[in-house]
VMD Tcl script that draws the C-alpha trace (Angstrom):
set ca {
  {-15.85 28.76 -55.08}
  {-14.45 26.23 -57.54}
  {-10.57 27.12 -58.45}
  {-9.63 28.72 -61.78}
  {-8.23 26.38 -64.21}
  {-4.98 26.92 -65.60}
  {-3.44 25.85 -69.17}
  {-0.03 26.98 -68.92}
  {2.54 27.19 -71.64}
  {6.86 27.29 -71.71}
  {9.20 25.49 -73.50}
  {11.28 25.02 -70.94}
  {10.24 21.74 -69.02}
  {11.71 23.08 -65.61}
  {9.80 26.88 -65.51}
  {6.65 24.77 -67.06}
  {6.95 22.22 -63.83}
  {7.66 24.84 -61.14}
  {5.52 27.23 -62.34}
  {2.63 24.41 -61.96}
  {3.94 23.12 -58.80}
  {3.78 27.53 -57.55}
  {-0.28 27.39 -58.88}
  {-1.75 24.27 -57.48}
  {0.05 25.21 -54.94}
  {-1.81 27.58 -52.83}
  {-5.57 26.13 -53.75}
  {-6.40 28.65 -56.03}
  {-5.95 27.13 -59.27}
  {-6.21 23.70 -60.96}
  {-3.52 23.29 -63.76}
  {-6.31 21.83 -66.84}
  {-3.15 21.24 -69.05}
  {0.06 21.73 -70.57}
  {2.28 22.39 -72.81}
  {5.62 23.15 -74.89}
  {4.34 25.38 -77.46}
  {2.06 27.67 -79.61}
  {0.16 25.43 -80.86}
  {-0.04 22.62 -78.09}
  {-1.54 25.22 -76.01}
  {-4.50 26.42 -78.52}
  {-4.97 22.61 -78.84}
  {-5.11 21.90 -75.48}
  {-7.58 25.63 -75.05}
  {-10.37 24.19 -78.21}
  {-10.78 20.99 -76.00}
  {-10.21 22.02 -72.26}
  {-12.33 25.35 -72.02}
  {-9.64 26.83 -69.05}
  {-10.56 29.86 -66.69}
  {-7.16 30.65 -68.29}
  {-3.61 30.52 -70.66}
  {-0.75 31.25 -68.75}
  {1.92 31.88 -71.75}
  {5.38 32.23 -72.68}
  {6.36 34.04 -76.34}
  {8.94 31.99 -77.26}
  {8.25 29.16 -78.27}
  {8.17 25.84 -81.33}
  {5.77 25.91 -84.19}
  {3.75 28.47 -82.66}
  {5.01 31.28 -80.75}
  {2.94 33.01 -77.94}
  {2.85 36.50 -79.52}
  {1.20 34.30 -82.22}
  {-0.77 31.81 -80.65}
  {-2.47 34.89 -78.41}
  {-4.22 36.00 -81.13}
  {-5.81 32.36 -81.26}
  {-6.48 31.92 -77.92}
  {-7.74 35.58 -76.37}
  {-11.36 33.97 -78.43}
  {-11.23 31.68 -76.52}
  {-10.27 32.45 -73.31}
  {-8.26 34.85 -71.22}
  {-4.18 34.56 -72.09}
  {-2.61 35.61 -69.73}
  {1.68 36.42 -71.03}
  {4.23 35.39 -68.96}
  {7.84 35.46 -70.01}
  {11.67 36.36 -70.01}
  {11.28 39.06 -73.17}
  {10.52 42.73 -72.00}
  {11.52 43.69 -75.45}
  {9.34 46.69 -76.36}
  {7.60 44.68 -79.42}
  {6.63 42.37 -78.10}
  {4.80 43.13 -74.98}
  {3.10 45.94 -78.18}
  {2.44 42.85 -80.81}
  {0.68 40.65 -78.09}
  {-1.40 42.61 -75.54}
  {-2.46 43.79 -79.82}
  {-3.18 40.62 -80.27}
  {-5.55 39.49 -76.88}
  {-3.04 39.11 -74.37}
  {-5.02 40.37 -70.93}
  {-1.74 41.14 -68.76}
  {1.90 40.90 -69.99}
  {4.68 39.76 -66.96}
  {7.67 39.97 -66.78}
  {9.72 36.85 -64.63}
  {11.96 38.54 -62.30}
  {9.70 40.78 -61.25}
  {6.88 39.36 -60.49}
  {6.74 37.45 -56.50}
  {4.09 34.81 -56.86}
  {1.65 36.69 -54.01}
  {1.51 38.60 -56.99}
  {1.90 36.00 -59.36}
  {-1.34 34.52 -57.63}
  {-3.21 37.55 -57.56}
  {-2.97 38.90 -61.50}
  {-3.82 34.70 -62.11}
  {-7.54 35.69 -59.82}
  {-7.81 39.04 -61.12}
  {-7.04 37.80 -65.60}
  {-8.87 35.53 -65.45}
  {-11.40 36.83 -63.17}
  {-11.48 40.00 -65.95}
  {-11.24 42.20 -63.16}
  {-7.40 43.17 -63.62}
  {-4.53 43.65 -66.38}
  {-1.55 42.72 -64.59}
  {1.31 44.57 -66.32}
  {5.37 44.46 -64.75}
  {7.22 47.70 -65.72}
  {8.77 47.01 -68.85}
  {5.41 45.90 -70.43}
  {3.93 49.70 -69.25}
  {7.29 51.16 -70.39}
  {6.81 49.69 -73.05}
  {2.65 49.93 -73.66}
  {3.27 54.26 -72.71}
  {6.88 55.02 -75.10}
  {3.56 53.69 -78.07}
  {1.50 56.21 -76.18}
  {3.83 58.75 -76.62}
  {5.48 58.62 -79.67}
  {5.60 61.58 -81.95}
  {3.01 61.90 -83.66}
  {2.95 63.92 -87.78}
  {1.34 67.20 -86.74}
  {-2.26 67.02 -88.31}
  {-2.84 71.30 -89.39}
  {-3.69 72.69 -85.43}
  {-5.23 69.76 -83.87}
  {-3.99 67.29 -81.09}
  {-2.84 64.75 -81.49}
  {-5.14 62.60 -80.30}
  {-8.02 64.65 -82.08}
  {-8.00 61.85 -84.71}
  {-8.35 59.01 -82.19}
  {-10.98 60.49 -80.10}
  {-13.17 61.07 -83.75}
  {-12.47 57.33 -85.41}
  {-13.95 55.88 -81.95}
  {-16.36 57.86 -81.61}
  {-14.62 59.37 -78.39}
  {-15.25 63.02 -76.64}
  {-12.07 64.79 -75.16}
  {-12.71 63.18 -72.24}
  {-13.48 60.61 -72.27}
  {-10.55 60.90 -74.98}
  {-8.13 61.74 -72.02}
  {-9.49 58.93 -69.74}
  {-8.66 56.62 -72.64}
  {-4.99 58.48 -72.66}
  {-4.76 57.28 -68.96}
  {-6.02 54.07 -69.31}
  {-3.07 52.97 -71.42}
  {-0.73 54.65 -69.04}
  {-1.63 51.63 -67.05}
  {-3.44 53.57 -64.08}
  {-6.27 52.78 -62.84}
  {-9.58 54.14 -61.63}
  {-8.94 55.99 -58.85}
  {-5.87 56.96 -60.86}
  {-7.52 58.77 -63.37}
  {-9.70 60.35 -61.01}
  {-7.68 61.74 -58.80}
  {-5.79 63.26 -61.80}
  {-8.42 64.45 -64.11}
  {-10.39 66.05 -60.63}
  {-13.37 63.78 -60.69}
  {-14.77 60.84 -58.26}
  {-14.27 57.91 -58.76}
  {-17.64 56.87 -60.52}
  {-17.34 58.63 -63.38}
  {-14.31 57.87 -64.20}
  {-16.17 53.96 -64.29}
  {-19.18 55.86 -65.82}
  {-16.26 57.25 -68.39}
  {-14.09 53.70 -68.88}
  {-17.93 52.05 -69.25}
  {-18.64 54.91 -72.32}
  {-15.34 53.85 -72.93}
  {-15.30 50.16 -73.89}
  {-18.99 50.63 -74.74}
  {-17.99 52.87 -78.54}
  {-13.95 50.62 -79.20}
  {-16.21 47.43 -78.84}
  {-14.74 45.85 -76.46}
  {-14.92 44.51 -72.63}
  {-11.45 44.93 -70.80}
  {-8.61 47.45 -70.54}
  {-6.14 45.44 -72.28}
  {-8.99 45.03 -75.27}
  {-8.78 48.84 -74.61}
  {-4.91 49.39 -74.15}
  {-4.35 47.01 -77.68}
  {-6.62 48.96 -80.16}
  {-5.72 52.62 -78.74}
  {-2.43 52.13 -79.57}
  {-2.97 50.74 -82.21}
  {-4.02 53.10 -84.00}
  {-1.31 55.85 -82.02}
  {1.97 53.20 -83.48}
  {0.33 53.61 -87.08}
  {-1.72 50.42 -86.73}
  {2.00 48.85 -87.47}
}
mol new
graphics top color blue
foreach p $ca { graphics top sphere $p radius 0.5 }
foreach p [lrange $ca 0 end-1] q [lrange $ca 1 end] { graphics top cylinder $p $q radius 0.2 }
display resetview
């Protein structure tokens, strides 16, 4: 199997070289480009067409959150940063990042798995701080709407059924299909069917983008 083609973007050359060495030592990824700022990362992605961009948040010229909005239209983006500010996490996900990992909260094996899953479109890795940020957004109090449930406007907006909205809430909390099935006393295949319909109705193709759209409603599209 061909290695995953990766661009690493981080303004700290020590961190950047460490990531490059770590990824290439495992033989699963080939780092095809390195960038020290978001502008260069975008240029590299446009030219090299990588499978994945590992993207820091705080960088000169164009920051990672802003760059993610452009990069996510070109390839998959995995935020890899020391920044665990909840609003930054939410903004990155809204801008199309497929995952968000905070340095110091994952092992080398977990990073390798995150790279595989994100590049392959089979997972949306989130560090605990990122999960907390997204859950906090879901749980923020909303104005009363004459007795309607807090989610009634949300699922109406996207055309979701009440059950699909319930599943989407659990997706936003970071639960896997298996965990959702256990939570709702459903078989996993039924949950998968619900997820596929949710993605179709919300015009998204992965969990991170679905969460971004859902949270955009939940926090007032700010």
